[in-house]
N, C-alpha and C positions, 0 to 999 in steps of 0.2 A: 776404441770401444767396440766390443765384440760379444756375441752370443754363440755358443756351440753346443751340440747335443751329441753325446758320444754313446754308442752302445758297448758296455763293458763284457768282459768275459765272466763276471761273477754273477751267479744265479741266486735269486731270492727265494724265500721258501715257497713261492708259487711256480718254481722251476723255470722262471723266465729271467732273462739278462736284466740287470740294473742298467738304467739309463742315467748318464752323468751329464749334468747341465752345467756349463761353466760361463760366467758373466765377468768381464774384464772392462775396466774403465781407462780413461786417458792417463790417470795418475799411476797406473800399475796395480791398483788394488784389484784382487780377484776372489770371487765368491763361487762356491759349488754347491749343487744340490743333487740328490738322487731322487728317483720317483718312488722309492719304498718309503712310505712315511712323509713324503714331501719334505725330506730331511736335509737340513743345512749342514754339510760335512766339512767345509773348509772356509775360512775367511783370512786371506792373507793381505796385510796392510802395509804400505810403505812406511817405514820409520827411518828418517835420515836416509843412510845409503843401503839399508837392508830392507828386506821383505819379511814381515814377521807374521807367522801364524798366530791368531788369537782365539782360536776355537779348540777346546779339547775335542778329540776325535779317535777314531780307530780305523783299522784297514776296512775297506768296503766289504769284505767277506765277513766281517764281525759285526757290522750294524744290526743285522737281524737277530743276532745273539745276545748283544750287550743288554743289560737290563737297566740303564740309568737314562734312556730317553735322549742320548746325544742328539741335539739339533733338530729333534723331530717335531712335525706338527701335531699338536695334541688336540683331541677331541673325543666323543662329543663334549665331554665336560672335563676341562683341565682342573687338576687338584682333586680333592676327595669329596665323596658324598657319603655321609655316615650311614653305616649298616646297609648299604646298597639299596636304599629306598627312600621314598618321599611321598607325601599325600599331595594331591592336586585335585581341586574341584570335586571332593568326595571320594576320590578313588586313590588306592595306594599303588604306586608304581615300583615294581620290584625290579632291580638291576642285577647285572651280573658282577659278582664280587671278585676282586683280584688282590686285595691287601687284607688278609684276614677276613673279617665280615664286612669290610668296607670297599667301595669302588675308588680306584685311583685313576686318573688320566683316561677315562672312558671305557675302562674294563680290560680283561685279558686280551681282547683283540680291538683295540682302539684305532683311532686313525693313523696312530704311529706304525701299525703292523698291517696296513693296507697298501696295495698298489694303487698309486694315484695316476691319472692320465695327465700327460703334457699337452695341455690344451693349446698353447701357443707360446713362442718365445718372439721377443720384439726388441727392436733397436730404435730409438726415437729421441730427440730433442734432449740430448745430454743425459739420458738414461736408458738403461736396458734392462729387460726382465723376462721372467718366465711365469706362467700361470699353470698351476696344477689343479686339477678338478677330481671330485669324488662324489658319489652318491651313497649315502648311508641309508639302507632300507628300514622300513618301519620294523620295529622289534629287535634291531641290532643292539646286542649287549643290554637288552631290556628296554631301551628307550622307545617312545612312541613316536610316530611320524617318519615319513620318508624326507630325508635332509639332503639337499644339493649345495656342495661346498666348493669354493674356490680358494686356494692360497696363492697369493701373488706376491713375488719378490722381485724388487727392482733396486738395481745399483745405479747410484748417481755419480757424476763426475766431481762431486765434492767429498767422496770417500763415505757415503751413507748407504746403508741397506735399508729399505723400506719393506716391512712385511705387512701385508694386508690381507684380512680374512673377510669373505663375503659368504653368506649362506642364506637359505630360505627353506622353511619346513611346512609340510602340509597339515601339521597338527601342532599345538602348543607343546613346547618341549624345552628342557634345560639345554643350553647351548653357551659353551665358553671355550674359545680357541685361542691357542697361544703357540709360540715356538719355544722349545725347551734347550736352547744352546747354552753351553757352559763357556764362560769367557775367563781368560787368563792373558792379560794384556802384557805380560812379562815372559812367560815361558810356558806356552800351552803345549808344546810337543811332548815333553816328558813331565810336565807339570811342575810348578813351584808353589809355595805355600801361599794360597790366594788372601790369607789373613793379613799379609803385609801390603795388600792394595788398600788404597783410600776409597771410601764410600760415601756418598752424600744422597739423601733421599727427600723428595719433596712430600713427606708424609707426617702428619701429627698424630695418627692413630693406627694401631696395629691389631690383629686378631690373636688373642691368646689361644693356644691349642694343648691337647693332652699328648701324651707320648706317641700316639698313633697320627697326629697331625690333625685330629678333628677338633674343631672349635669348641671351647667349653666355657665361654664367657662372652659378653658383649664386647664390642669395640673398645679398646683401652687407649688412653693417652700414652704416648711415648715419653712424655716429660718425666725426668728423674728415674728413668729406666734404661737398661742397656740397648733398647730399641731406638733410641733417639740419635738419628743420623741427620737431623736437619742442618747441622754444620758437618762439613767433611771429617772424618777420622778414619783411623786405621780400623780395619774390621776386627783385628786382634785386641783392640783397645778394651772393649767390655765383653769379650767372648766368653761363652759358657756361663754368663750370669743370668739371673732371674729365670723366666720360663724356657730359656734355652737349654737348660740342664735336661729337660724331658726330652729334646729332640736331637741332642748331641751337637748343637750349633744353631745357627739361624735357619729355620724353614718355616717361615711365617709370612702372612699377607699384610700388606700395608695399604692402607686407603690413601690414595694419592690426592693431593691439592686439586682444587677445581680449576677449570679453564679449558677450553677446547683442544689447545695445543700446549700441553703442560710438559715441562721437563719432569720426568719421573725419577731419574736416577743420574748420577755422574760417577763413573768408576775410573780411577786413576792408577797407573802402574806405580809400583813402589819407587822407581827412580824418576818418575814424572815424565817419561819419554813418550807416553801415549795416554789418551784419555777417551773413554767411550760416554757420549752423552746420549741418553735415551729419552725421547719424547713420545708420547702415545695419546690416543684417544681412550684407551682403556681406564677404568675406574680405580684398579688397584694393581699391585706388584708383589708377586711372590719372590721372596729373597731366600735362596737355597745355597748354602755354603758347601755343597759337595760333601756332606757329612758321611756318606756311605759310598764314596767312589773306590774305596781300596778293593784291589784286584781287577778293576776294569780295564781291558787291554787298550794300550796306546797305538797310534799309528805305526811305531817302530817296532812293535812286538814285544814292549815291555808292559808294565802294569802302572796305573795311576794309584797314588795314595789318597786317602781322605784330605779333603781340604785343598785340592789342587785346582778347582775351578769354582766359579759362582754362576749359578742360574739366575737371571733376572726375568721373570716370566710375567709379563703384562696380561692381566685377565680381570674376571669378576672375582668376587670374594669366594673363598672355599665353602662347600656345602650350602650354597645359596638356596637350593631347592628346599632345604629344611628350614630356612629362615626368610620368611616372608618380609621381615623388616629390612632384609638387604636387597629386595628384588628392585628397589629404586637404583641400584648401582648395576643392574644388568645381570645377565646368566640366565635369564628365562626369556624365550621369544614366543610370540603369538604366532597362530598359523597365518601364512601369507606375509609376514612381516620380515623385511630384509635386515638381516644381521650384517653389521659392517664395522669392523674395527682395524686400526693400524698402529704400527709402532715404527719409530725411525730410530735406527742405531747409527750414530754419527761418530766417526772416528777422527781424531785430530791430536 
């Protein structure tokens, strides 16, 4: 079990070198992070006699240039806010747009494009970890309030990575943090068709969206739709049916079943050789089947094709600031209130 921090020779957009944090457990599982975007850049899992990379990723020098949010910590608000604005307590808050008229993943300079501080690394009691911290000033990307954030990543000896987010704001503000890793349990290095994987979700409802990913209807039952993953099925089975045609595949939020420590998703490699079980405190899960990965650089200097990785982003529902009926599921925090959410990625 070990933790190491290495200063690389790669410069980030702020002209300072990237710091690479490596966590290793007694089973030989290894995860790596960089301090630009508090980004999860690698996840190598022992599978039989091999060590298998299960995260899509690129060369370190490409992380600041790629546009698909590989492994990044996302904030202030993961997912979309319609028309980059919302009304709150009689005031219209206008945000910085970065996807047409809408805001996606916190704006053009979200948490994924910021230098995080490595607050501490730790080794203890069968797990080791790293704590990244960031201060988001009042007015950043249009959001009100100064927010102090921690992204905490811990590796356990039973081959699980736990991602925990803590934050506190001095004003009421939208807050919705997640990690944007793309998984491929079979062939993440060059990518293989993720639609061959099996997926099971603990979700009876999903959010219909328009072609820009903006919610356009109330929560809808998955029953008798292509969004029903309550029993494990190949992702390809009902692919591009129903509302998926608007978004070129799955790019939808699912409201997870209740319970403090709920299994949100189970992803299984096509040959059954590896399984990812995701449990979380978060209320919802955005499932994105990599519909627009074409041309994104790989670690080996090639390019990924569409549908070569799946993002399973635990979070609040999209566009919650414009949907008071969804505030009960999180996404808005009060001044002085501690935001705290966690997700466990269990490999086995």
